[in-house]
C-alpha positions in Angstrom: 112.8 107.6 89.2 112.0 111.8 89.2 112.5 114.2 92.6 108.4 114.8 92.1 107.7 111.2 92.2 110.0 110.6 94.9 107.9 113.2 96.9 104.6 112.0 95.9 105.6 108.4 96.9 107.1 109.8 100.1 103.6 111.3 101.3 101.9 108.4 100.3 103.7 106.2 102.4 102.9 108.7 105.5 99.1 108.3 104.6 97.0 106.1 107.3 96.7 102.4 106.1 93.3 102.5 104.8 94.2 105.7 102.7 97.3 103.9 101.2 95.0 101.0 100.4 92.3 103.2 98.7 95.0 105.3 96.6 96.8 102.1 95.6 93.2 100.7 94.3 92.6 103.7 92.2 96.2 104.0 90.8 95.9 100.2 90.0 92.7 100.8 88.3 94.1 103.7 86.6 96.7 101.5 85.0 94.4 98.7 83.9 92.1 101.1 82.4 95.0 103.2 80.1 94.9 102.2 76.9 97.9 103.8 75.9 99.8 101.1 77.6 99.9 97.5 76.2 99.2 94.1 78.2 103.2 93.6 77.9 103.8 97.2 79.6 101.3 96.8 82.2 103.0 93.3 83.1 106.3 94.4 83.2 105.0 97.2 85.1 103.6 94.9 87.9 107.2 93.1 87.7 108.7 96.1 88.2 106.5 96.9 91.5 106.7 92.9 92.6 110.9 93.6 92.6 110.7 96.8 94.5 108.5 95.6 97.3 110.7 92.4 97.6 113.5 94.8 97.7 112.0 96.7 100.5 110.8 93.2 102.5 114.4 91.8 102.2 116.3 95.0 103.2 113.8 95.9 106.1 112.7 99.0 104.8 109.1 97.6 104.9 107.6 95.1 107.3 104.6 94.2 104.8 100.8 93.3 105.7 99.9 90.2 107.1 97.7 88.3 104.5 94.6 88.4 106.6 95.0 92.1 107.4 95.7 92.8 103.5 92.1 91.0 103.1 90.3 93.0 105.4 91.4 95.9 104.2 90.6 94.8 100.5 86.7 93.7 102.0 86.3 97.1 103.8 87.4 98.9 100.6 84.9 97.2 98.1 82.3 97.6 100.6 82.9 101.5 100.8 
């Protein structure tokens, strides 16, 4: 990962939960709408993201969000 990407990621993780969720949704939409990537490339990127999230959970670097809270955040974002 490039140093600039690390800086962006660090700053994004400092945002409050609602803002991070909104940003994540925008980034996800941008991937799904990016016609320069094939479906296989998008799937591979999602697999990398899932593996990184699992690594952070297993290492204790991240504690995650309970499903109930994640659903509530998603519903709020859909309504805003």
